[in-house]
Steps between C-alpha positions, in 0.01 A plus 500: 500500500716741306429795278627474145677781318187563289283530812759725662493738203129557565555613861844661485349851500352430847835413657769739626793571273820318578761736636874480522708194423260213567578135439146377538231605253153601611369184331720280719402694812133463416538128436690458828224680693241276336707195587516595869126573506410177323733266688473668837876472536739747655684748281821302531314182401409613151674352194844654442424557131257773613770691685629557849219493758629805687519703179148403398365579848672839504358598160153377595515689829611820325205476259261433784620806694449720193144374464 
């Protein structure tokens, strides 16, 4: 399950703004989180095309701490 660009455009206002020099878009982070939730795999077990597992986890954790 992945979110398309068109679907992402509908929810982008609900997500935090990207800050600094980021290599991974919010769309990729969101798709990586969905992949981990759907597959039940570890962060490092997600497909590489979705980004580095540690990076995705860190961004997800930061969002979670902010509420």
